[in-house]
C-alpha positions in Angstrom: 90.2 110.2 87.0 90.4 107.9 90.0 87.6 105.4 90.7 88.0 106.1 94.4 89.5 109.3 95.7 90.1 109.9 99.5 91.5 113.3 100.4 92.5 114.3 103.9 89.9 112.1 105.5 89.2 112.4 109.2 86.7 110.4 111.2 85.9 111.3 114.8 83.7 109.3 117.2 82.0 110.5 120.4 80.8 113.7 121.9 82.6 116.6 123.4 84.9 115.5 126.2 85.1 111.9 125.0 86.1 112.2 121.3 88.3 109.6 119.5 90.0 110.6 116.3 89.9 107.2 114.5 91.2 108.5 111.2 93.5 111.5 110.9 94.0 113.2 107.5 94.3 110.1 105.3 94.6 110.5 101.5 94.9 108.0 98.7 93.4 107.3 95.2 92.5 104.0 93.6 92.4 103.6 89.8 89.5 101.8 88.0 90.3 98.1 88.0 93.1 98.4 90.6 93.4 96.3 93.8 94.5 98.6 96.6 95.4 97.5 100.1 95.3 99.2 103.5 97.3 97.5 106.2 98.0 98.1 109.9 97.6 96.6 113.3 94.2 96.5 115.1 93.0 99.9 115.9 94.9 101.6 113.2 91.8 103.0 111.5 91.9 100.9 108.4 88.4 99.4 108.6 87.0 102.8 109.6 88.2 104.2 106.2 86.1 101.6 104.4 83.1 102.4 106.7 83.5 106.1 105.9 83.4 105.3 102.2 80.0 103.5 102.5 78.5 106.0 104.9 78.8 103.9 108.1 81.3 106.2 109.9 81.0 109.9 110.6 83.3 112.0 108.4 84.6 114.9 110.3 86.9 116.3 107.7 88.2 115.8 104.2 86.5 114.7 100.9 85.5 111.4 99.4 84.6 110.7 95.8 83.5 107.8 93.6 84.4 108.1 89.9 84.6 111.9 90.3 81.3 112.3 92.2 81.6 113.6 95.8 80.2 111.3 98.5 78.4 113.5 101.1 75.9 112.4 103.7 73.7 109.4 103.2 74.5 107.3 100.2 71.8 107.0 97.5 70.6 103.5 96.4 72.5 103.8 93.1 75.8 104.1 95.2 75.2 100.5 96.5 74.6 99.3 93.0 78.2 100.3 92.2 79.9 99.7 95.6 79.5 96.6 97.8 81.3 95.6 101.0 82.4 92.2 102.3 82.8 92.1 106.1 85.3 90.3 108.2 83.2 87.8 110.1 81.2 85.4 107.9 79.5 84.1 111.1 78.1 87.6 112.0 77.4 89.0 108.5 74.7 86.4 107.6 71.3 86.3 109.4 71.1 82.9 111.2 67.4 82.4 110.3 67.7 83.3 106.6 68.5 80.8 103.9 71.1 81.5 101.3 68.3 82.1 98.8 66.8 84.8 101.0 70.2 86.3 101.7 70.8 86.7 97.9 67.1 87.6 97.1 67.0 90.7 99.4 69.4 93.0 97.6 67.6 92.1 94.3 64.2 93.0 95.7 65.6 96.3 97.3 67.0 97.4 93.9 64.1 96.2 91.8 65.7 93.4 89.8 63.2 91.0 88.1 65.7 88.4 86.9 66.0 86.9 90.3 66.5 83.2 89.4 69.2 83.9 86.8 71.2 86.2 89.1 71.0 83.9 92.1 72.2 80.9 90.0 75.0 82.9 88.5 76.1 84.3 91.8 76.3 80.8 93.4 78.2 79.4 90.5 80.6 82.4 90.4 81.7 81.6 94.0 81.9 77.9 93.5 78.9 76.8 95.5 76.2 75.9 93.0 72.4 75.4 93.4 72.7 72.7 96.1 73.5 75.4 98.7 70.6 77.7 97.8 68.2 76.7 100.6 70.7 76.0 103.3 71.0 78.0 106.5 74.3 79.6 107.7 74.6 77.0 110.5 74.7 74.3 107.8 77.8 75.9 106.1 81.5 76.0 106.9 83.3 79.3 107.5 84.6 79.3 104.0 81.2 78.6 102.5 79.6 81.4 104.5 82.2 83.8 103.3 81.5 82.7 99.7 77.8 83.4 100.3 78.8 86.9 101.6 80.9 87.4 98.4 78.0 86.2 96.2 75.7 88.7 98.0 78.1 91.5 97.2 78.4 90.4 93.6 74.8 89.8 92.8 74.1 93.5 92.0 77.1 93.5 89.6 79.0 96.3 91.3 82.1 98.0 90.0 83.8 98.3 93.4 84.3 95.7 96.3 85.4 96.9 99.7 86.9 93.9 101.5 87.3 94.2 105.3 89.7 91.5 106.4 87.7 88.9 104.3 89.8 85.9 105.3 91.0 86.7 108.8 88.3 84.5 110.5 89.1 81.5 108.3 91.6 78.7 108.5 94.8 79.1 106.5 93.9 76.6 103.8 90.4 78.2 103.3 92.0 81.7 103.2 93.9 80.7 100.1 90.8 79.4 98.4 88.9 82.6 99.1 91.7 84.9 98.0 92.1 83.0 94.8 88.4 83.3 94.2 88.5 87.1 94.7 91.5 87.3 92.4 89.7 85.4 89.7 86.5 87.4 90.0 88.4 90.7 89.7 90.2 89.6 86.6 87.0 88.3 85.0 84.9 91.4 85.8 87.4 94.2 85.9 86.4 95.1 89.4 88.1 97.7 91.7 89.1 96.4 95.1 90.0 98.1 98.3 91.3 95.4 100.7 91.9 96.0 104.4 94.1 93.5 106.2 96.6 93.2 109.0 98.4 90.4 107.0 101.1 91.7 104.7 101.3 88.4 102.8 97.6 88.7 101.9 98.1 92.3 100.7 101.2 91.4 98.7 99.2 88.6 97.0 96.1 90.7 96.2 97.2 94.3 95.8 99.3 96.3 93.4 99.7 99.2 95.9 99.1 99.5 99.6 98.8 102.2 102.3 100.3 101.5 105.8 98.3 103.0 108.7 99.1 103.5 112.4 97.1 105.3 115.0 94.6 106.5 112.4 97.2 108.2 110.2 98.9 107.2 107.0 102.5 106.1 107.5 103.6 105.4 103.9 102.4 104.1 100.6 104.2 101.3 98.8 103.9 99.2 95.7 103.8 95.4 95.7 107.4 95.4 94.4 108.4 97.7 97.2 106.9 95.3 99.7 108.6 92.3 98.1 112.0 94.1 98.0 111.4 95.2 101.7 111.9 98.8 100.5 110.0 100.3 103.4 111.2 103.7 104.5 109.4 103.9 107.9 110.3 102.0 111.1 106.7 101.0 111.7 106.4 99.4 108.3 109.7 97.6 108.8 108.3 96.3 112.1 105.2 95.0 110.4 107.3 93.2 107.8 109.5 91.6 110.5 106.5 90.5 112.5 104.8 89.0 109.4 108.0 87.1 108.5 108.4 85.8 112.1 104.8 84.6 112.2 105.1 82.9 108.8 108.3 81.2 109.8 106.8 79.9 113.1 103.7 78.7 111.2 105.7 76.8 108.7 107.9 75.2 111.4 104.8 73.9 113.2 104.3 70.1 112.5 
């Protein structure tokens, strides 16, 4: 049984006369403990798939399931004990007037945990920050440190699934590598299931065993990591993404 099962998912925004089909009949399954990628250009619908999974986007067709249990309507609190999401922008995802301590305390209070001190200390250690960051505000942190706090907030409830929406795209290249290595280590240590959305094929190849390519809200093709490394794409759009990624990397490496 798949940990995450998405079957013929459609997401439509807007009212009659101004409707936008953001996702069109997308299907995939993610095994327990697997890291699965969704890749595509901006506007391809990849982030909307994640939002549909957590109940933040209107599902207009298809079926979603977590560990065999259908996901319909508003998600119950126990869903968020099992599934957490890390958003793209660490500058927008943290409240500017809340300390790191408050950011990490809130989910514990909402879900009724009483071992607050232990969990906060462990979460900060797990993401490589430590107790010295506990009472800092977001403006006192770098972009990479803010994203580590966002990851700590997602981990503090000890979920089984992390949904990662472009978790490094707002960070400098050197910091991106640190955060990706952190996520890799945490998955290995905890046996987590990841669904990672990115426009960067190099990030997906590093993090994911399999990936789905999306364009204009639809699935183009599904590939393994080995397929990606062998450039074994069958669709022109995927080949174009590969070529663009290689060109960008080459230009980046050539820059003094």
